[in-house]
N, C-alpha and C positions, 0 to 999 in steps of 0.2 A: 504494500500500500504506500503510495507516494505521500509524503508529509506536506502539509499546507505550506505554500511558498517555495517548495523545492523546485529548482530549475531543471527543466527537462532538456534533453539533448536532441540531436538531429532526428532521432527516431520518433519524436512526438509529432512531427509534421505528417499528417495522414491525408490521403487523397480520396475524396468522396466518390470519385468515378471508378475506383477499383475496389468493389465490395468484396468482403471476405467470403471465401468459399468454404462451406461446411464439408465435412468428410463425405465423399461419395457424390457430391453435387457436380454435375457435368458443367463444363465451361459454357455450353450453349444456353445454360439457364440464366446467364447474365442478362439483365434487362437492358434494352436499348437506351432507355432514358438515363440509366446509370452511366452508360458510356458517353453520353452527351453532356454530362455535368462538368462544370469547371472544377479545377483543383481547389479545395478549401482546407483550412486549418482548424484545429480544435478551438472552440470558444471557451474562455476568452483567449485571444491570441497573444496578448501582452501581459506579462506578470512581473511585478517588481519583487525584489528580494532585499534583505538588509545590505547587500553589497552592490546592488545595481538597481537604480531607479529607472523604470520604463514608463514614460508618460507621453500621451498623445496631446499635443497642443494644436488644435485645428488640423491643418493638413501636414503637420510636421511631427515626427516621432522623435522624442528625446531619450537618449540612452546615457545616463550619468553614473559613472563609477562613484560609489559613496563610501570610499575607504580613505577618507581624508587623513586619518591618523596614521595611515601607511602610505601616504603620498599617492593615494589611488593606485596602489600596486595591483597587478592582475592576480586573480585566483582562478581555480578551475570553475568556480561558480560564476564569476564575472564573464569568463570566456564563453561558457556554455549558454549563459543568459543572453549575451549579445548575439550569439549565433542563432539562437531560437527566435529572437526578436526580428533579426534581419530576414530570416527565412519566412516568418509569418507575415512580414510587411509586404512581401511580394504578392500576396493575395488580397491586399486591401487597396482598392482603387482610389479611395479617398486620401491616401497618403501620398504626398508629393516629395518628401525629403526626410532623411534621417540625420539627426545631429548627434554626434558622439563627443562627450566631454567628461571632465572630472569635477568632483565637488570642491568648493573653495576656490582660492586664488593662487595657491602655491604650486600645485602640480596638476597637469593633465593626466599623466600616467607615468609612474616611475619604473614600469616594466615588472618583472617577476618579483614577488615578495621574498627577499633574501632572508628575512627573519623567520620565514616559514620552513619547516622541515620538508615540505612538499615542493619547494621552488624548482628543483631540478629532477624530481622523481618522474619516472615514466612507467605507464602500464603497457608492458610489451605485448599484451594480448589485444590491444586496440590497434587497428590498421593506421589510424590517423590521430595525431595529438589534438588537444583542445585548441591551441593557437592555429594549427593548420586548418582545422575545420572552420574556424572563424574567418580566416583569410580567404578560403575557398567560397564561403557564403557571401562575403563582401564582393569578391570578384564576379560572382554570378548575379549580383543584385542589379535590377534595372530601376530601383528607386535610388536617386542620388544620395550619396553619403557625404556629409560635411563634418570635418573635424573642427571643433571649437577648442583651440589650444589655449587654455586659461592659465598655464604655468609650465613648469618643467616637463619636458617630453623626452623621456630617456628609455634606452634599451627597447624592450618589447612595446613600450608606448610609442616608439617611432614606427612600429609595425601597424598599430592601430591608426595612427595619423596617416601613414602612407597608403593604407588600404582604402582611404576615403577619396572621393573624386575631387574634392576641393578642401581647402583648409584656411581658416582665419585664426590668427594668433594675437595674443596680448603682447604688448611691447616688452614686457618683462620676461616673457617665455624664453627658455633656452632649450636646445636640442642636442642630444648626444647618444653615442653608442659606446658606453663604458665597459662592455662585457670583458674586454681583454684585461681590465684591472682586477677581475676576479677569476681569471683563468679560463674563460669561455669565449664564444664568438657569436655575433648576431646573425647566424646562418639563415634562419627562416625569414627574418626581416628583409634580407637581401632580395627575396622574391618580389616584394612590393616596392622596395626602395630604389633598386638599381637603375630603373628607367626614369626616375624623377630628377636626379641630380647628376652633375658631371662626375665622371669616373675618378678624377683626381681628388675631388672633394670627398667622395665616398670612401676612397682608399684611406685618406687621412683620418676621417672620423672613425673608421673601423680599426685602424692599426695603432692609433695613438689613444683612442678612448676619450679624447678631449671634446668638450661641447662647443657649439657655435651659438651666436646670439640670434635673436629674431630678425635683426637687420640682415645678417649673413644668410639666414634661412630664406628670406625674401629674395635676396640677390641671386641665389643659386636655384630658385624655383621650387623650393621645398614647400612653401606656403603661397597662397594667392594674395593675402593681405595681412598687414600688421597694423594694429591700431591701439591707442590707449583705451578706447572703449570697445572691447571686443564684441560685446553684445549688440551695440549699435551697428557695427560693421557687418556682423553676421545677419542681422535683420535686413540690412540694405541688400546684401547678396541674395537672401531668400526672396525678397520682394522682386528682384530682377528676374528670378526664375519662375516664381509661382504664377505670374501672369502670362506665361508662355504655354504652348500646347502640351498637355500631359502625354498625349499619344506620341508626339514627336520626340519628347524627352525620353520616354521609356525605350522606344525603338532606337533612338539616337545613341543612348548610353550603351545599349547592347551592341550597336555597330562600332562605336569607339573602342570597346573592349575587345571585340573580335579582330579588328584590323591591326591592333597593336603588335600582335605576334606574327602577322602574315607577311610573306614576301610581296613585292610590288604587283606582279601579275595575279597572284591569288587574291590580293585585296581588291584589285580592279574588278575581277569577276564577281566577287562577293558584293561589292558596293553597287555594281550595276543592277543586281537583283534587288538590293535593298531600296534603292531610290524609287523603283517602281512600286514597292510595297508602301512606302511613305505616302504616295499620292492616292492610294486607295482608302485611306482612313477618312472618317467623317471630319476629323479636325483639319485635315488638309483641304477638304472641300469648303469648310467654314472659313478657314484662313484666307483662301483665295477670294471667296465671296465678300468677306469683310473688307479686304484690301480694295476691291473694286467699288464697294459702296462707301468707302472712306469712313469706317467705323471700327470700334474695337470688336474683336471676335468673341463669340460666346462658345468657349470650348466645351465639348462633350466628353472628351477623354478617351475616345476610341476611333 
């Protein structure tokens, strides 16, 4: 029996269109209307825990690590909770963005909790680790992820920030990969960080373990904006996105992530097919009609 507030893992996301078969039930017994249903997640889809606040504010889902006394260090519960929330958000059409942040003003996320005996423990029976599952979920998300970097962003926290599609940082924030100082290396973080910043900068951060300032992070493209009022800048960025086509953003984010790892000819073939699909949406029709009529579009989201 699952305890109240316990964070579920990837396995909790179930699909209504794949009904369970009882013993001896033939496959042909599947009802056609079951096959036509959209994927859904268990209700309620978003659950807060003592370590992770999950709050929907209008069209934006906020995921806040609430371990301020540990500089918002990651735990297995935090990682599993974020993974579950991001996966569940994919089935919620009213959600337009996900904001990831930490409680307080001192730290966004300090990485693994080195004071915990479980910091570097691994369950070798599991095919994928908790952080790997989260990074995969973020990579597959077609709901934009925005990092609100409210303070120090270190070690695994760099992975949380880098897996996001955009990032806004407070001016006092610092960024670092200090793993070599404790005898390890930011291996998994490289999967989401290596394409964001120049190789020389990445090498220096990994091999020296020394942090960079928010101004340096902005200069090398690690974050989109740095501001004294991080919340005002974040809201400004959200406002610029939320009045655009939900359908175009969902499929557009999917396209952006797909072409990143493709060779030129492969990406050309893929994007040729995608541009045709963009034009078939109701949002595309409404956008063109609104342009011709010189008015603001009324997006329907599909």
